[in-house]
N, C-alpha and C positions, 0 to 999 in steps of 0.2 A: 637781390636788389636792395632789400632793407639793410643787409650787412654792409654793402658798399656805401649806402647813405650814412650809416653809423660811422664807418671809417672816415668819411669826409668830415663829419661833424667832429670827431675826435681830433683830426688834423687841424681843423679850424680852432678848436679850443687850445691845443698845444701851441699853435703859432701865436695866439693871443697871449698866452702865458710867457712865451719867449719875448714878445714885444714889451709886455709890462715889465719883465725883468730888465730889459735893456734900458727902459726909462729910469728904473731904480738905480742901475749902475751909472747912468749919465748924471743923475742927481747927486749920487755919492761922490762921483769924480769932481763935479763942479763945486761941491761944498767942502772938498778936501778931506772927506771921510775915507778915501782910498787913493792910492797913488794913481797918477795918470796912466802909467804903464799897466798897472793892474786892471784899470777900467778898460783900456783898449784891448787887453787880452781877453777879458770877459765878454766884451762886445763882439770880438772876433768869433769866439765860440758860439755865441748866440746867433750870429749871422749864419754860421755853418749849419747850425741846427734848424734854423728857419728854412734855409735852402734845401736841406734834406727833406723836411716835412712837405714842402711845396712839390718837390720832384716826386716824392712817394705818392702824394695825393693825385698828381697827374697820371701816374702809372695806374692807380686804381681806377680812375675814370676811363682811361684808355682800355683797360681790360674789360670794363663793363660794356663799352661800345662794341668791342670785338665779339663778345659773347652774345 
């Protein structure tokens, strides 16, 4: 049980990291420090990572309920 709680906590921290990075990318794109295409590509990758982390976290919680 503790292991699953720790996994959820790690997922939460990594999602926060991805979101913070997305804000940084948006800021750089708006200030012209990176091209708009490069910013969109990075945001796309971050969204995919966030989606993966959320789905992985749900799977961990589902496994906990089944056991």
